[in-house]
C-alpha positions in Angstrom: 6.9 -4.0 -54.0 4.6 -1.6 -52.9 5.4 0.1 -49.3 2.8 1.4 -46.6 3.7 4.5 -45.9 2.4 5.0 -41.8 0.7 8.3 -40.8 2.7 9.6 -38.1 2.5 12.7 -36.0 0.3 14.7 -33.8 -2.7 15.9 -35.4 -2.7 12.2 -36.8 -2.5 10.6 -33.3 -5.2 13.5 -32.2 -7.5 12.8 -35.4 -7.2 9.1 -34.7 -7.8 9.0 -30.7 -10.1 12.2 -30.8 -12.8 10.3 -28.5 -10.2 9.8 -26.0 -8.9 13.2 -26.1 -12.6 14.4 -26.2 -13.4 12.6 -22.8 -10.5 14.1 -20.8 -9.9 17.3 -22.4 -12.6 18.5 -19.3 -10.1 17.8 -16.6 -7.2 19.3 -18.6 -8.8 22.7 -19.2 -10.4 23.3 -16.0 -6.9 22.0 -14.8 -5.5 25.0 -16.7 -7.7 27.7 -15.5 -8.0 26.9 -12.2 -4.5 25.4 -11.4 -2.1 25.9 -14.0 -2.7 29.9 -14.6 -3.0 30.8 -10.8 0.4 29.0 -10.0 2.1 30.9 -12.9 0.0 33.9 -12.4 1.4 34.0 -9.1 4.7 33.5 -9.9 4.8 36.3 -12.1 3.1 38.7 -9.6 5.7 38.3 -7.1 8.2 40.3 -8.8 5.5 42.9 -9.2 4.3 46.0 -6.3 0.0 45.2 -6.6 -2.9 46.2 -4.8 -5.3 44.2 -6.6 -6.7 47.1 -8.2 -4.1 49.8 -9.9 -1.4 49.7 -12.2 1.3 46.6 -11.5 4.8 48.2 -11.2 8.1 45.8 -11.2 9.9 45.6 -8.5 12.2 42.3 -9.5 13.8 40.7 -6.6 13.1 43.2 -4.0 9.6 41.4 -3.0 12.0 38.2 -1.6 14.8 40.5 -0.4 12.3 42.5 1.8 11.0 39.1 2.9 13.9 37.8 3.9 15.1 41.0 5.8 11.5 40.9 8.3 12.1 40.0 11.5 8.4 38.8 11.9 8.7 36.5 8.7 11.5 34.7 10.6 9.0 34.4 13.5 6.5 33.7 12.2 9.2 30.8 10.5 10.4 29.9 13.7 6.8 29.4 15.4 5.8 27.0 12.5 8.8 24.8 12.2 8.7 24.5 16.3 5.0 23.5 16.2 5.5 21.0 13.1 8.7 19.4 14.8 7.5 18.8 18.0 3.9 17.8 17.0 5.2 15.1 14.6 6.5 13.0 17.6 3.2 12.4 18.7 1.8 12.4 15.3 4.2 9.7 14.1 4.6 7.4 17.3 1.3 7.4 18.4 -0.3 7.0 14.7 1.9 3.6 15.1 1.2 2.6 18.3 -2.8 2.8 18.0 -2.4 1.1 14.7 -0.2 -1.8 15.9 -2.9 -2.3 19.1 -5.6 -2.3 16.5 -3.7 -4.5 14.1 -2.7 -7.0 16.6 -6.6 -7.6 18.5 -5.4 -6.7 21.5 -8.5 -4.8 22.0 -12.3 -5.6 20.7 -14.1 -3.2 18.3 -11.4 -2.1 16.3 -13.8 -0.4 13.7 -15.5 1.7 16.2 -11.9 2.9 17.7 -10.9 3.4 14.3 -13.6 6.1 13.8 -13.2 7.4 17.4 -9.6 8.0 16.2 -10.5 9.4 12.9 -12.9 11.5 13.9 -10.8 14.8 14.5 -10.1 14.9 11.1 -13.4 15.2 10.1 -14.8 17.5 12.4 -14.4 21.3 11.6 -11.3 22.9 12.6 -13.5 26.0 13.8 -15.2 23.8 16.6 -12.5 22.0 17.2 -10.5 25.2 18.2 -13.3 26.3 20.3 -13.1 23.5 22.3 -9.4 23.8 22.9 -10.2 27.2 23.4 -12.1 26.3 26.5 -9.5 23.4 27.5 -6.6 25.8 27.6 -9.0 29.0 28.9 -7.3 31.0 31.8 -9.9 32.0 33.8 -12.6 28.7 32.8 -10.5 26.4 31.6 -10.4 22.6 31.9 -7.1 22.1 32.4 -6.3 25.0 34.7 -9.3 23.8 37.0 -7.5 20.3 37.0 -4.1 21.9 38.1 -5.9 23.8 40.7 -7.4 20.8 42.0 -3.6 19.9 43.3 -3.2 23.2 44.4 -1.4 24.5 41.2 -2.0 28.5 40.1 -4.0 28.8 36.7 -1.9 29.2 33.8 -2.6 31.9 31.3 -2.0 29.7 28.0 -3.6 31.8 25.7 -1.7 34.8 27.2 1.1 36.2 29.3 3.9 36.8 27.5 3.0 34.4 24.4 5.7 31.5 24.9 2.8 29.1 25.7 0.1 29.5 22.9 2.3 26.8 20.8 1.6 24.4 23.3 -1.9 24.6 22.7 -1.5 24.5 19.0 1.2 21.8 19.1 -2.0 19.9 21.3 -4.4 20.2 19.0 -2.7 20.1 15.7 -1.0 16.7 16.9 -4.7 15.4 18.1 -5.8 16.1 14.9 -3.1 14.5 13.0 -2.8 11.1 14.9 -6.0 9.8 13.8 -4.9 9.7 10.2 -2.3 8.4 10.5 -3.2 6.0 12.5 -5.6 4.9 10.1 -2.9 4.9 7.0 -0.5 3.0 9.2 -3.1 0.3 10.3 -4.1 -0.4 6.6 -0.5 -0.6 5.8 0.2 -3.2 8.4 -2.8 -5.3 7.3 -1.2 -5.8 4.0 1.8 -7.2 5.4 1.7 -10.8 4.9 0.6 -12.5 8.1 3.3 -15.6 7.3 5.9 -12.9 8.8 3.9 -12.2 11.8 3.4 -15.9 12.4 7.1 -16.6 11.7 8.4 -14.2 14.2 5.7 -15.3 16.6 7.5 -18.9 16.4 10.6 -17.3 16.6 9.8 -15.6 19.9 10.0 -12.4 19.2 8.6 -9.6 21.2 5.7 -7.2 20.6 8.5 -4.7 20.6 11.0 -6.4 18.4 7.9 -6.9 15.4 7.4 -3.7 15.8 11.0 -2.1 14.9 12.2 -5.1 13.3 9.7 -6.1 10.7 6.3 -3.7 11.0 8.8 -0.4 10.9 11.1 -1.1 7.9 8.3 -2.8 6.0 6.0 0.5 6.8 9.3 2.6 5.4 7.3 4.1 2.4 3.8 5.1 4.4 6.1 6.4 7.0 7.8 8.7 4.7 4.4 9.9 2.8 2.9 10.9 6.3 5.5 12.9 7.0 5.6 14.9 4.0 1.7 15.0 4.2 1.3 16.0 7.5 4.6 18.5 6.7 2.2 20.1 4.1 -0.3 20.3 6.8 2.1 22.2 9.2 2.8 24.9 6.3 -0.9 25.2 5.8 -1.7 25.7 9.7 -4.0 28.4 10.4 -7.3 28.1 11.8 -6.2 26.7 14.7 -4.0 29.1 16.3 -6.3 32.2 14.3 -9.1 30.8 16.5 -7.2 30.0 19.7 -5.7 33.5 19.8 -9.2 35.3 19.3 -9.2 36.0 15.9 -5.5 37.7 16.1 -3.7 38.2 12.6 -0.7 38.9 14.7 -0.8 35.5 16.5 -1.4 36.7 19.6 0.6 38.1 22.6 4.1 39.1 21.2 3.0 36.7 17.8 3.4 33.4 20.1 1.4 32.1 18.2 2.1 33.2 14.4 2.6 31.1 11.7 3.4 31.3 8.0 -0.1 30.8 6.7 -1.1 33.8 8.9 1.9 35.9 7.8 0.6 35.2 4.3 -2.8 36.2 4.7 -2.2 39.0 6.8 -0.1 40.7 3.8 -3.2 39.8 1.3 -6.2 39.6 1.2 -7.4 39.5 4.9 -4.7 42.0 6.3 -3.9 44.1 3.6 -3.2 44.3 -0.3 0.3 43.4 -0.8 -0.5 41.1 -3.7 2.8 40.9 -4.9 4.7 40.6 -1.4 1.9 37.6 -0.4 2.8 35.6 -3.6 6.8 36.0 -2.7 5.7 34.5 0.6 3.8 31.5 -1.1 6.4 30.8 -3.5 9.2 30.8 -0.3 6.8 28.4 1.5 6.5 26.3 -1.5 10.2 26.0 -1.7 10.6 24.9 1.6 8.1 22.2 1.0 9.5 20.9 -2.0 13.1 21.0 -0.1 11.4 19.3 3.1 9.9 16.5 0.8 13.3 16.2 -1.3 15.2 15.7 2.0 13.0 13.4 3.4 12.8 10.9 0.5 17.0 11.4 0.5 17.4 10.7 3.8 15.6 7.5 4.3 16.3 6.0 0.6 17.8 3.1 0.7 21.9 3.4 -0.2 23.9 0.8 -1.3 26.4 -1.1 0.7 29.2 0.5 -1.3 31.4 -2.5 -1.1 34.5 -2.3 -2.8 35.2 -5.4 -5.3 38.6 -7.1 -4.8 39.8 -7.9 -8.1 
């Protein structure tokens, strides 16, 4: 009997599907040049002292060690986590509440409200920062003017000892992201079978009962996604505190508005030329984001009930 030997191997597969590979090749080539190469190169640079021009000097782990010894780095870390954790409360709860109200048809003009709430996400961060700078201004700020109507003294939100700068940043960060989460949650709620809502109404379930017993459990994967996404946005926070503190790379008075991204860019390329040190900082931030993402998934993962089988 004649047996036909099948041709296998990478070269044969490549030749057979050359047209398909030719179509997808531009993406992978561009990704390798502008995505993969900078990632690998940045990791390598983090082990060197380099100013971007002169020769590179190998330093091993010194950049990472010096980073963790820097009190300003930990100040930026604390500010970033404080802003992110506090801001996530209105971002998550506000987004869920707004989405539920729009989905339950309690208000008319759903599309108008969706556009209004989502508008901060597509508005220029610089424009938003300038508006909030006027809101929290010391002498002519709208908030201080409103407080003056009740006989309160003006509050130096963006100055003083620097402790209140984070309040303005939190308000702006939450205001920007709550509309984004609202749109995502609303899409998830509209994907829930209407029969589930009808069954809940027949059983006499209140709106709060439907929200906490039906909507939130079914939206769990979407909620996890938004938490991870806004956490990434938290560690990328730069424009808002930078504008609010009058373009200060140190985060204003007593570094009250200093974030990790401001700290990184102050080392290179804006405030300095310590590219190796800045690369080390960037990879530490990346690792923190990965840890938070994995941690959120692990904490919210459905675990087996763990019941023992009796023999």
